[in-house]
C-alpha positions in Angstrom: -46.8 -33.9 32.3 -48.5 -33.1 29.0 -46.8 -29.7 28.8 -43.4 -31.2 29.5 -43.8 -33.7 26.6 -44.9 -30.9 24.3 -41.9 -28.8 25.2 -39.6 -31.8 24.6 -41.2 -32.5 21.2 -41.0 -28.8 20.1 -37.4 -28.6 21.2 -36.5 -31.8 19.3 -38.4 -30.6 16.2 -36.6 -27.2 16.4 -33.2 -28.9 16.7 -34.0 -31.2 13.8 -35.1 -28.2 11.7 -31.9 -26.3 12.4 -29.7 -29.3 11.5 -31.7 -30.0 8.3 -31.6 -26.4 7.2 -27.9 -25.3 7.4 -27.5 -21.6 7.0 -24.3 -21.6 5.0 -25.2 -24.5 2.7 -23.3 -23.8 -0.6 -22.1 -20.4 0.5 -18.4 -21.2 1.0 -17.7 -20.8 -2.7 -19.3 -17.4 -2.7 -16.5 -15.7 -0.7 -13.0 -14.9 -2.0 -10.5 -17.5 -0.9 -7.1 -16.8 0.7 -5.2 -17.6 -2.5 -7.2 -15.2 -4.6 -6.8 -12.4 -2.0 -3.1 -13.0 -1.7 -2.7 -12.8 -5.5 -4.4 -9.4 -5.6 -2.2 -8.2 -2.7 0.9 -9.4 -4.6 -0.3 -7.5 -7.7 -0.7 -4.4 -5.5 2.8 -4.7 -4.1 4.3 -5.1 -7.6 2.3 -2.1 -9.0 3.4 0.0 -6.0 7.1 -0.2 -7.1 6.3 1.6 -10.3 4.0 4.0 -8.5 6.7 5.0 -6.0 9.1 5.7 -8.8 6.5 7.8 -10.8 5.6 9.8 -7.6 9.3 10.5 -6.9 9.8 11.7 -10.5 6.6 13.8 -10.3 7.8 15.3 -7.0 11.2 16.2 -8.6 9.7 17.8 -11.7 6.5 19.4 -10.3 7.4 19.9 -6.7 4.6 20.4 -4.1 2.1 21.6 -6.7 1.5 18.1 -8.0 -0.2 16.6 -5.0 2.7 14.3 -4.3 2.0 14.2 -0.6 -1.5 12.8 -1.3 0.1 10.1 -3.5 2.6 9.3 -0.8 -0.2 8.8 1.8 -2.0 6.5 -0.7 1.2 4.5 -1.1 1.6 4.2 2.7 -2.0 3.2 3.1 -1.9 0.6 0.3 1.4 -0.8 1.6 0.1 -1.2 5.1 -3.2 -2.7 3.9 -1.6 -5.1 1.5 0.9 -6.3 4.1 -1.9 -6.8 6.8 -4.2 -8.5 4.4 -1.4 -10.6 2.9 -0.7 -12.0 6.4 -4.4 -12.5 7.2 -6.3 -12.7 3.9 -9.8 -12.8 5.3 -9.4 -9.3 6.6 -10.1 -8.4 2.9 -13.7 -9.6 3.5 -14.7 -6.5 5.4 -13.7 -2.9 5.9 -10.1 -3.5 4.9 -11.2 -4.7 1.4 -13.4 -1.7 1.0 -10.5 0.6 1.8 -8.2 -1.2 -0.7 -10.8 -0.8 -3.4 -11.1 3.0 -2.7 -7.4 3.5 -2.6 -6.9 1.7 -5.9 -9.5 3.9 -7.4 -7.6 7.0 -6.1 -4.3 5.7 -7.6 -5.8 5.2 -11.0 -7.4 8.6 -11.0 -4.3 10.4 -9.7 -2.1 8.7 -12.3 -4.5 9.7 -15.1 -4.3 13.3 -13.8 -0.5 13.1 -13.6 -0.5 11.9 -17.3 -2.5 14.8 -18.6 -0.6 17.4 -16.5 2.8 16.0 -17.6 1.8 16.0 -21.3 0.6 19.6 -21.0 3.9 20.6 -19.5 5.9 18.6 -22.1 4.1 20.4 -24.9 4.8 23.8 -23.1 8.5 22.9 -22.8 8.6 21.9 -26.4 7.1 25.2 -27.5 9.6 27.0 -25.3 12.4 25.0 -27.0 13.5 23.3 -23.8 14.0 19.7 -25.1 15.4 18.3 -21.8 12.4 19.5 -19.8 10.0 18.3 -22.5 11.6 14.9 -22.5 11.5 14.7 -18.7 7.8 15.5 -18.7 7.1 13.1 -21.5 8.8 10.3 -19.5 6.7 11.2 -16.5 3.6 11.1 -18.7 4.5 7.6 -19.9 5.2 6.4 -16.4 1.9 7.8 -15.1 0.0 6.2 -18.0 1.6 2.8 -17.2 0.7 3.2 -13.5 -2.8 4.2 -14.3 -3.3 1.1 -16.6 -1.6 -1.2 -14.1 -3.7 0.0 -11.1 -6.9 -0.1 -13.2 -6.3 -3.8 -13.8 -5.5 -4.5 -10.1 -8.5 -2.4 -9.1 -10.8 -4.5 -11.3 -9.5 -7.7 -9.7 -9.9 -6.3 -6.2 -13.4 -5.0 -7.0 -14.5 -8.3 -8.4 -13.3 -10.1 -5.2 -15.0 -7.5 -3.0 -18.3 -7.8 -5.0 -18.2 -11.6 -4.4 -17.7 -10.9 -0.7 -20.7 -8.6 -0.6 -22.9 -11.0 -2.6 -21.8 -13.8 -0.2 -22.8 -11.8 2.8 -26.2 -11.0 1.2 -26.8 -14.7 0.4 -25.9 -15.7 4.0 -28.3 -13.1 5.4 -31.1 -14.3 3.1 -30.4 -17.9 4.0 -30.4 -17.1 7.7 -33.7 -15.2 7.3 -35.4 -17.9 5.3 -34.2 -20.6 7.7 -35.5 -18.6 10.7 -38.9 -18.2 8.9 -39.1 -21.9 8.1 -38.1 -22.9 11.7 -40.7 -20.5 13.1 -43.4 -21.9 10.8 -42.5 -25.4 11.8 -42.5 -24.6 15.5 -45.8 -22.8 15.2 -47.3 -25.8 13.4 -45.9 -28.3 15.9 -47.2 -26.2 18.8 -50.6 -25.9 17.3 -50.8 -29.6 16.7 -50.2 -30.3 20.4 -53.2 -28.3 21.5 
C-alpha cells in the first residue's frame, strides 16, 4: 500500500512538473511566420521573371558555353520550391528552406559571373569595332548585375528567416533538455523523500 501511494505521488508530481514547465514557452515568436515566408516566396517569384529573361539572353549570345543549362535547373528548382512553400509555408522551416537559401546563393553567384563575362565580351566587341555585339553584351551585363543585386537582397531575407528557424530549433531543444533535467531532479527528490 505504501509503494502504491508513493507511485501515485511521484506520478502526480511529474505531471505537475511537466504542466508547470512548458517546453515551448515563449518560442512561438522565434520561428518565421507564414506571412513572412510567403513574402520571401513572392520576392523570389518576382525576381525569377528577370532571371529567366537574362538567362534567355545569355543563352542567345553565349550559347552552351555560358552554363545556361545550370541556370535553367536553378530556375526550375526555385520555381518548384517557391510554389510548394507558398502553398505550405511551414515547409520552409526545414530542408526546403535550406535548399532555397543554397539556390539563391547560386543565382547571385552565377549572375555575378555572367556580369563579368558579358563585360569582357562587350569590351572585346568594342575593340573589334562590332558595336551591335558590344551593345548586346553590355545589355546582358546590366541585366545580370540587376539580377545579382535582386537575388542578393532576396537571399539575405531568406537567410535571416532560416537563421531564425535554426535558432528557434536550438532554443526548443535547450528548453526540452532543461525541462527534462528539472523534472528528473524533482522526481529523484520526491522519490528519495518517500524512503
